[in-house]
C-alpha positions in Angstrom: 90.2 105.8 122.3 88.0 103.8 119.9 90.8 103.8 117.2 93.2 102.2 119.8 90.7 99.4 120.6 90.2 98.8 116.8 94.0 98.6 116.4 94.2 96.1 119.3 91.5 94.0 117.6 93.3 94.1 114.3 96.6 93.1 116.0 94.8 90.2 117.7 93.5 89.0 114.3 97.0 89.3 112.8 98.4 87.1 115.5 95.7 84.5 115.1 95.4 84.3 111.2 97.8 82.6 108.8 97.3 83.1 105.0 96.5 79.8 103.3 95.2 80.8 99.8 94.1 83.6 97.5 91.9 82.6 94.6 89.5 83.9 92.0 85.9 83.0 92.8 84.4 84.5 89.6 85.1 87.1 86.9 83.4 88.9 84.1 84.8 90.9 81.2 82.5 92.7 78.7 82.9 95.1 75.8 79.6 96.9 75.2 77.8 96.4 71.9 79.2 98.6 69.1 82.5 99.4 71.0 85.8 98.0 69.6 88.7 99.3 71.6 91.1 98.8 68.8 89.2 100.9 66.2 86.8 103.2 68.0 87.9 106.8 68.0 86.7 107.3 71.6 89.0 104.5 72.9 91.7 107.1 73.5 89.4 109.3 75.6 88.2 106.7 78.1 88.3 107.3 81.8 88.7 104.3 84.1 86.6 103.9 87.3 87.3 101.4 90.0 85.4 99.3 92.5 87.0 97.6 95.6 84.7 96.4 98.3 84.9 93.7 101.0 81.5 92.1 100.6 81.4 89.3 103.2 83.4 87.0 105.4 82.8 83.5 106.7 84.3 81.0 109.1 84.5 77.3 108.0 85.0 74.2 110.2 86.7 71.5 108.2 87.8 68.0 108.9 91.3 67.4 107.5 93.3 64.2 108.2 91.4 63.4 111.4 92.0 67.0 112.6 89.6 69.9 112.8 90.7 73.0 110.9 89.0 76.4 111.1 89.3 78.7 108.2 88.4 82.4 107.8 87.5 83.5 104.3 87.1 87.1 103.1 85.3 87.9 99.8 86.5 91.0 98.0 84.7 92.4 94.9 87.0 94.3 92.5 86.2 96.0 89.2 87.2 98.5 86.6 85.1 100.1 83.9 86.1 102.2 80.9 83.7 105.1 80.4 83.3 108.1 78.2 82.6 110.9 80.7 79.8 113.3 79.7 80.3 116.9 79.1 78.6 118.9 81.9 75.4 120.7 80.6 74.3 124.0 82.1 70.5 124.5 81.9 68.7 127.2 83.8 71.8 128.1 85.9 72.3 124.6 87.3 74.7 121.9 86.1 73.0 118.7 85.0 75.0 115.5 84.9 74.4 112.8 82.3 75.3 109.2 83.1 78.7 107.9 82.0 78.7 106.0 78.8 80.2 102.6 79.8 82.3 101.0 77.1 83.9 98.0 78.9 83.8 96.3 82.3 86.2 93.8 84.0 85.0 92.5 87.4 86.2 89.8 89.7 85.6 88.4 93.2 88.6 87.1 95.0 88.7 85.1 98.2 91.4 85.3 100.8 91.6 82.2 103.0 93.3 82.1 106.4 93.9 79.4 109.0 92.6 80.5 112.4 95.0 79.6 115.2 93.6 80.7 118.6 90.4 82.7 119.2 90.5 86.2 117.8 86.8 87.0 118.2 84.4 88.4 115.7 85.4 92.1 116.1 89.0 91.2 115.4 88.0 89.2 112.3 85.8 92.1 111.0 88.7 94.6 111.4 91.1 92.2 109.6 88.7 91.7 106.8 88.3 95.4 106.2 91.9 96.5 106.8 94.2 93.6 106.0 92.7 91.1 103.6 93.1 93.5 100.6 96.8 93.5 101.1 96.9 89.7 100.2 94.4 90.0 97.3 95.6 93.1 95.7 98.6 91.7 93.8 96.4 89.0 92.2 93.9 91.6 91.2 96.6 93.9 89.7 97.9 91.0 87.5 94.4 89.8 86.5 93.2 93.3 85.5 96.4 94.0 83.5 96.2 90.7 81.6 92.4 90.9 81.0 92.5 94.4 79.8 95.4 93.6 77.4 93.5 90.5 76.1 90.5 92.6 75.5 92.6 95.3 73.7 91.6 97.9 76.3 94.0 100.7 77.3 96.7 99.4 79.7 95.9 100.0 83.4 98.8 100.0 85.9 97.3 99.9 89.4 99.2 101.2 92.4 101.0 98.7 94.6 98.4 98.9 97.4 94.8 100.1 97.8 92.4 99.8 100.6 88.8 98.6 100.3 86.4 101.5 99.9 84.3 100.3 102.8 87.1 100.2 105.3 85.1 102.2 107.9 82.1 99.8 107.9 81.8 96.4 109.5 82.3 93.6 107.0 79.9 91.5 109.1 77.1 94.0 108.1 77.7 93.3 104.5 76.3 89.7 104.5 
């Protein structure tokens, strides 16, 4: 029953929101000291780990050409890091894990901006932020990650066409 009410809230938001813009808020790309992806022998053995989290949302009231406009913005943090995974060690019958050896990181925060038409309510906006905004941001992230990794000489990363945020069962409003 709760899933049906969440689907109803999501549908309400879909009916009230119109995509206006998707843009990069900030980004960072780093190669760790001593690592050169072009010449390091370990460059061929790197694993890639990903981050995808809806971090917050906000509603803005703007004055535009003598008309009040209400916008809904969703902030999504995305990232990839190239790591050398440690070999598991067995000591005293238990497996101990060492931390990954991070070699490179690319991270970005994208904003998806929507015009609010009507009154969807906070619950509907929360559901939309967690379950729909990533659909609009994802193509921009895919292109950004591919081009940045190639510019940094990192192994090519081809992301799938769609991915959901990792916090899609939490409330985005709780992330502020």
